[in-house]
N, C-alpha and C positions, 0 to 999 in steps of 0.2 A: 425467524430470520435463519437466512444460509449461510454457511461459512464463507463463501463468495462476498456476500453482501456485507458481513463483519468484517473481512478482510479490506475490503473497497473504503469502508469507512474509518477503520483505524488508519489506512494510508491518507485518507483526506485530513484527518483530525491531525496527524502528525506533520504533514505538510504543509499546512495551515501554521500551525504551531512554530514552525522554522520559517515562515514569511515566503515560501518557496510556491511559485506558479506549479501548474502543471505541466507546463513546457520545461520548465527548468528540472524538475524533479526527473522527468521521463529522459531528459538527457544526460542527466548524472547516472542515470540507470542505463543507459544505452537501449531504451525503451522507446516506441514511438508514441508521439503524444495522443494519439486517437486510442491508441491501445491503453494507455495510461488511464483516458475519460471512461473506458469501457470497464477497466478494474474499479475504479472508484465508485462507478454506479452497479457493480455487483455484476456484470454481464459478461465477464469473462473467467472461463477456469484457468486459473494462473497456474503455469509450472511450477515445481520447486526451484528451478534455476532462477525464474523470473522473479519469484518472492525473495531469494536470496539478494539478488542485484536490488530490487527496491529497498528493500531493509537496509541494506550495507549505503545506498547512495542518500537514506534518511539519516546513515550516520548513528545507528541505534544498534545496540547486541539485540540478537535475535530473541533472547528471552524475555527481552524488556517491552519489545514489540507487541507480543503477545501477554504480557501481564496487563489487561486491560478490562474495565467491566464489560466492554463490546463482546467479549469472548466467553462471559459466564453463562449466558444462556444457551449456549450451543450444547 
């Protein structure tokens, strides 16, 4: 599994746990909803700036975002 796919799965996991739609998260992050869909599906190589926007929109410390079994196999 690529890091892009792992990142997208983690975004989806946290977004769902917060009860947010893709549209709501995209709005909070200042990112287009279709771009968010591609991120969650592992189809986008996300810039550091957009990673930061997404994690901030999820209201999580960056280190907590990456503390997940999803990233252990990379």
